[in-house]
DSSP file (Angstrom, degrees, kcal/mol; ACC not computed):
  #  RESIDUE AA STRUCTURE BP1 BP2  ACC     N-H-->O    O-->H-N    N-H-->O    O-->H-N    TCO  KAPPA ALPHA  PHI   PSI    X-CA   Y-CA   Z-CA
    1    1 A M     >        0   0    0      0, 0.0     4,-1.8     0, 0.0     5,-0.1   0.000 360.0 360.0 360.0 -40.4    0.0    0.0    0.0
    2    2 A A  H  >  +     0   0    0      1,-0.2     4,-0.6     2,-0.2    16,-0.1   0.921 360.0  50.0 -63.1 -42.6    2.8    2.4    0.8
    3    3 A A  H >> S+     0   0    0      1,-0.2     3,-1.0     2,-0.2     4,-0.6   0.922 110.2  48.4 -63.7 -44.5    4.5    1.7   -2.6
    4    4 A I  H >4 S+     0   0    0      1,-0.3     3,-0.7     2,-0.2    -1,-0.2   0.848 109.5  53.5 -67.2 -31.5    1.4    2.3   -4.6
    5    5 A N  H 3< S+     0   0    0     -4,-1.8    13,-0.4     1,-0.2    -1,-0.3   0.575 104.4  56.3 -79.5  -7.9    0.7    5.6   -2.7
    6    6 A R  H << S+     0   0    0     -3,-1.0    -1,-0.2    -4,-0.6    -2,-0.2   0.554  82.4 104.7 -91.6 -11.4    4.2    6.8   -3.5
    7    7 A D    XX  -     0   0    0     -3,-0.7     4,-2.0    -4,-0.6     3,-0.7  -0.592  65.0-149.6 -75.7 118.7    3.6    6.4   -7.3
    8    8 A P  H 3> S+     0   0    0      0, 0.0     4,-0.9     0, 0.0    -1,-0.2   0.822  97.2  57.5 -58.8 -31.3    3.1    9.8   -8.9
    9    9 A E  H 34 S+     0   0    0      1,-0.2     4,-0.2     2,-0.2     3,-0.2   0.875 109.0  45.8 -66.3 -35.9    0.8    8.2  -11.5
   10   10 A V  H <4 S+     0   0    0     -3,-0.7     3,-0.4    -6,-0.2    -1,-0.2   0.896 120.1  37.9 -71.5 -41.5   -1.5    6.9   -8.8
   11   11 A T  H >< S+     0   0    0     -4,-2.0     3,-1.6     1,-0.2    -1,-0.2   0.410  84.2 101.3 -95.0   2.1   -1.6   10.1   -6.8
   12   12 A K  T 3< S+     0   0    0     -4,-0.9    -1,-0.2     1,-0.3    -2,-0.1   0.786  86.3  45.2 -61.0 -27.8   -1.7   12.6   -9.6
   13   13 A D  T 3  S+     0   0    0     -3,-0.4    -1,-0.3    -4,-0.2     2,-0.2   0.390  91.3 101.2 -98.5   3.5   -5.5   13.1   -9.3
   14   14 A L  S <  S-     0   0    0     -3,-1.6     4,-0.0     1,-0.1    -3,-0.0  -0.493  78.5-124.2 -82.3 158.8   -5.6   13.4   -5.5
   15   15 A N  S    S+     0   0    0     -2,-0.2    -1,-0.1     1,-0.1    -3,-0.1   0.435  90.4  15.5 -84.5   3.0   -5.8   16.9   -3.9
   16   16 A R  S    S-     0   0    0     -5,-0.2    -2,-0.1     0, 0.0    -1,-0.1  -0.978  89.9 -86.5-163.9 158.8   -2.6   16.3   -1.9
   17   17 A P        -     0   0    0      0, 0.0     2,-0.7     0, 0.0   -11,-0.1  -0.371  37.8-128.6 -67.9 154.0    0.4   14.0   -1.7
   18   18 A V        -     0   0    0    -13,-0.4     2,-0.1   -16,-0.1    -7,-0.0  -0.905  30.8-167.7-108.2 107.1    0.1   10.8    0.3
   19   19 A G     >  -     0   0    0     -2,-0.7     4,-2.2     1,-0.1     5,-0.2  -0.310  37.2 -97.6 -89.7 174.5    2.9   10.5    2.8
   20   20 A D  H  > S+     0   0    0      1,-0.2     4,-2.6     2,-0.2     5,-0.2   0.854 122.0  55.0 -60.1 -37.4    4.0    7.6    5.0
   21   21 A D  H  > S+     0   0    0      2,-0.2     4,-2.2     1,-0.2    -1,-0.2   0.905 109.1  47.4 -64.6 -40.8    2.1    8.9    8.0
   22   22 A A  H  > S+     0   0    0      2,-0.2     4,-2.5     1,-0.2    -2,-0.2   0.898 112.4  49.6 -66.6 -40.3   -1.2    9.0    6.0
   23   23 A V  H  X S+     0   0    0     -4,-2.2     4,-2.7     2,-0.2    -2,-0.2   0.922 111.7  48.7 -63.7 -43.8   -0.6    5.5    4.6
   24   24 A A  H  X S+     0   0    0     -4,-2.6     4,-2.1     2,-0.2    -2,-0.2   0.901 112.1  48.7 -63.8 -40.9    0.2    4.2    8.1
   25   25 A A  H  X S+     0   0    0     -4,-2.2     4,-2.1     2,-0.2    -2,-0.2   0.915 112.6  47.8 -65.6 -42.7   -3.0    5.8    9.5
   26   26 A F  H  X S+     0   0    0     -4,-2.5     4,-2.6     2,-0.2    -2,-0.2   0.919 110.0  52.5 -64.3 -43.1   -5.1    4.4    6.7
   27   27 A Y  H  X S+     0   0    0     -4,-2.7     4,-2.7     1,-0.2     5,-0.2   0.905 108.7  50.8 -58.3 -42.0   -3.6    0.9    7.1
   28   28 A Q  H  X S+     0   0    0     -4,-2.1     4,-2.5     2,-0.2    -1,-0.2   0.911 110.1  49.3 -62.8 -42.8   -4.5    1.1   10.8
   29   29 A L  H  X S+     0   0    0     -4,-2.1     4,-2.2     2,-0.2    -2,-0.2   0.916 112.4  48.7 -60.8 -43.4   -8.1    2.1   10.0
   30   30 A V  H  X S+     0   0    0     -4,-2.6     4,-2.1     2,-0.2    -2,-0.2   0.931 113.8  44.3 -64.6 -46.6   -8.4   -0.8    7.5
   31   31 A T  H  X S+     0   0    0     -4,-2.7     4,-2.2     1,-0.2    -1,-0.2   0.883 112.8  51.8 -69.0 -36.4   -7.0   -3.4    9.9
   32   32 A D  H  X S+     0   0    0     -4,-2.5     4,-2.3    -5,-0.2    -1,-0.2   0.902 108.3  52.4 -63.1 -39.9   -9.1   -2.1   12.8
   33   33 A H  H  X>S+     0   0    0     -4,-2.2     4,-3.1     2,-0.2     5,-0.6   0.931 108.9  49.6 -61.4 -45.9  -12.2   -2.4   10.6
   34   34 A W  H  X5S+     0   0    0     -4,-2.1     4,-2.3     1,-0.2    -1,-0.2   0.927 111.7  48.8 -58.0 -45.6  -11.4   -6.0    9.7
   35   35 A K  H  <5S+     0   0    0     -4,-2.2    -1,-0.2     1,-0.2    -2,-0.2   0.888 118.2  39.8 -62.4 -39.1  -10.9   -6.9   13.4
   36   36 A R  H  <5S+     0   0    0     -4,-2.3    -2,-0.2    -5,-0.2    -1,-0.2   0.896 132.5  18.8 -78.6 -41.1  -14.2   -5.2   14.3
   37   37 A H  H  <5S-     0   0    0     -4,-3.1    -3,-0.2     2,-0.3    -2,-0.2   0.616  91.2-124.4-111.2 -16.7  -16.5   -6.2   11.5
   38   38 A G  S  <<S+     0   0    0     -4,-2.3     2,-0.3    -5,-0.6    -4,-0.2   0.629  83.5  65.7  80.3  12.3  -14.8   -9.2    9.8
   39   39 A F        +     0   0    0     -6,-0.4     2,-0.3    -5,-0.0    -2,-0.3  -0.968  49.7 114.9-154.5 167.1  -14.7   -7.6    6.3
   40   40 A G        -     0   0    0     -2,-0.3    21,-1.3    22,-0.1     2,-0.2  -0.903  59.2  -2.8 168.7-137.8  -13.1   -4.7    4.5
   41   41 A F  E     -A   60   0A   0     -2,-0.3     2,-0.4    19,-0.2    19,-0.3  -0.537  48.1-157.0 -90.6 152.9  -10.7   -4.1    1.7
   42   42 A Y  E     -A   59   0A   0     17,-3.6    17,-2.1    -2,-0.2     2,-0.2  -0.958  21.8-118.0-123.2 143.9   -8.7   -6.6   -0.4
   43   43 A A  E     -A   58   0A   0     -2,-0.4     2,-0.5    15,-0.2    15,-0.2  -0.600  27.5-146.3 -75.3 143.5   -5.5   -6.0   -2.3
   44   44 A V  E     -A   57   0A   0     13,-2.6    12,-3.4    -2,-0.2    13,-1.1  -0.966  15.8-171.4-117.0 124.1   -5.9   -6.6   -6.1
   45   45 A E  E     -A   55   0A   0     -2,-0.5    10,-0.2    10,-0.2     2,-0.1  -0.855  26.8-105.9-115.1 150.6   -3.0   -8.0   -8.0
   46   46 A S        -     0   0    0      8,-2.3     7,-2.5     5,-0.4     8,-0.1  -0.413  19.6-169.6 -70.7 145.4   -2.6   -8.4  -11.8
   47   47 A T        +     0   0    0      5,-0.2     5,-0.2     6,-0.1     2,-0.1   0.308  51.6 117.1-112.7   3.2   -2.9  -11.8  -13.4
   48   48 A E  S >  S-     0   0    0      3,-0.2     3,-1.0     1,-0.1     4,-0.5  -0.476  73.3-123.0 -71.2 143.2   -1.6  -10.7  -16.8
   49   49 A A  G >  S+     0   0    0      1,-0.3     3,-0.7     2,-0.2    -1,-0.1   0.871 108.4  47.8 -57.0 -42.3    1.7  -12.4  -17.8
   50   50 A D  G 3  S+     0   0    0      1,-0.2    -1,-0.3     0, 0.0    -2,-0.0   0.635 126.2  27.8 -79.9 -11.7    3.7   -9.2  -18.2
   51   51 A T  G X  S+     0   0    0     -3,-1.0     3,-2.5     3,-0.1    -5,-0.4   0.091  83.0 166.5-131.6  23.1    2.6   -7.7  -14.9
   52   52 A A  T <  S+     0   0    0     -3,-0.7    -5,-0.2    -4,-0.5     3,-0.1  -0.110  71.5   3.6 -49.5 131.0    1.9  -10.8  -12.8
   53   53 A A  T 3  S+     0   0    0     -7,-2.5    -1,-0.3     1,-0.3     2,-0.2   0.447  89.9 146.4  72.2   4.1    1.5  -10.1   -9.1
   54   54 A A    <   -     0   0    0     -3,-2.5    -8,-2.3    -8,-0.1     2,-0.4  -0.523  56.7-112.8 -69.1 136.1    1.8   -6.3   -9.5
   55   55 A L  E     +A   45   0A   0    -10,-0.2   -10,-0.2    -2,-0.2     3,-0.1  -0.578  35.8 178.2 -72.1 122.4   -0.3   -4.5   -7.0
   56   56 A L  E     -     0   0A   0    -12,-3.4     2,-0.3    -2,-0.4   -11,-0.2   0.726  51.1 -88.8 -95.3 -27.4   -3.2   -2.7   -8.9
   57   57 A G  E     -A   44   0A   0    -13,-1.1   -13,-2.6     2,-0.0     2,-0.3  -0.993  49.2 -68.2 153.4-149.9   -4.9   -1.2   -5.9
   58   58 A F  E     -A   43   0A   0     -2,-0.3     2,-0.3   -15,-0.2   -15,-0.2  -0.988  33.7-179.7-144.1 154.1   -7.6   -2.3   -3.4
   59   59 A V  E     +A   42   0A   0    -17,-2.1   -17,-3.6    -2,-0.3     2,-0.3  -0.901  26.2 100.7-141.0 166.4  -11.3   -2.9   -3.5
   60   60 A G  E     -A   41   0A   0     -2,-0.3     2,-0.3   -19,-0.3   -19,-0.2  -0.929  57.8 -75.1 149.4-169.2  -13.9   -4.0   -0.9
   61   61 A V        +     0   0    0    -21,-1.3     2,-0.3    -2,-0.3    -2,-0.0  -0.935  42.1 159.4-126.8 150.1  -16.6   -2.9    1.3
   62   62 A A        -     0   0    0     -2,-0.3   -22,-0.1   -22,-0.1     3,-0.1  -0.982  47.0 -93.8-160.9 155.2  -16.5   -1.0    4.6
   63   63 A Y        -     0   0    0     -2,-0.3   -26,-0.0     1,-0.1   -30,-0.0  -0.603  58.7-102.3 -68.3 135.4  -18.7    1.1    6.9
   64   64 A P        -     0   0    0      0, 0.0     3,-0.2     0, 0.0    -1,-0.1  -0.284  18.4-142.3 -61.6 145.8  -18.0    4.7    6.0
   65   65 A L  S    S+     0   0    0      1,-0.3     2,-0.4    -3,-0.1    -2,-0.0   0.824  90.8  26.7 -77.3 -30.9  -15.7    6.6    8.3
   66   66 A V        +     0   0    0      6,-0.1     2,-0.3     2,-0.0    -1,-0.3  -0.985  61.8 166.6-135.3 123.3  -17.7    9.8    7.9
   67   67 A S    >>  -     0   0    0     -2,-0.4     3,-2.4     4,-0.2     4,-0.5  -0.773  29.2-142.8-136.0  89.2  -21.4    9.9    7.1
   68   68 A A  T 34 S+     0   0    0     -2,-0.3    -2,-0.0     1,-0.3     0, 0.0  -0.300  85.7   0.2 -55.9 124.5  -22.9   13.3    7.7
   69   69 A G  T 34 S+     0   0    0      1,-0.1    -1,-0.3    -2,-0.0     3,-0.1   0.411 106.1 100.9  79.7  -2.7  -26.4   12.9    9.0
   70   70 A A  T <4 S-     0   0    0     -3,-2.4    -2,-0.2     1,-0.3     2,-0.1   0.560  81.6-126.9 -92.9  -7.5  -26.3    9.1    8.9
   71   71 A G     <  -     0   0    0     -4,-0.5    -1,-0.3     2,-0.0    -4,-0.2  -0.334  48.6 -27.1  90.6-177.5  -25.6    8.6   12.6
   72   72 A A        -     0   0    0      1,-0.1    -6,-0.1    -2,-0.1     0, 0.0  -0.411  69.0-108.2 -72.8 145.6  -23.0    6.7   14.4
   73   73 A P              0   0    0      0, 0.0    -1,-0.1     0, 0.0    -8,-0.0  -0.326 360.0 360.0 -68.2 158.5  -21.4    3.7   12.6
   74   74 A P              0   0    0      0, 0.0    -2,-0.1     0, 0.0     0, 0.0   0.505 360.0 360.0 -65.3 360.0  -22.3    0.2   14.0
């Protein structure tokens, strides 16, 4: 996750750079979510021959961290 967030191509459309502290904080949120709810994000790797096992990003489901007007998360 840290490597992909250091890639300028990945972060070019974000409104700010993603530093190591932000990556570590996000990782902590993700792992805490898994521990609490038993589901969350998954890493996605390429299966194409020329990029096999390259990290493409992550996908999954999670309770939102901020939901204005939606009340407290479960």
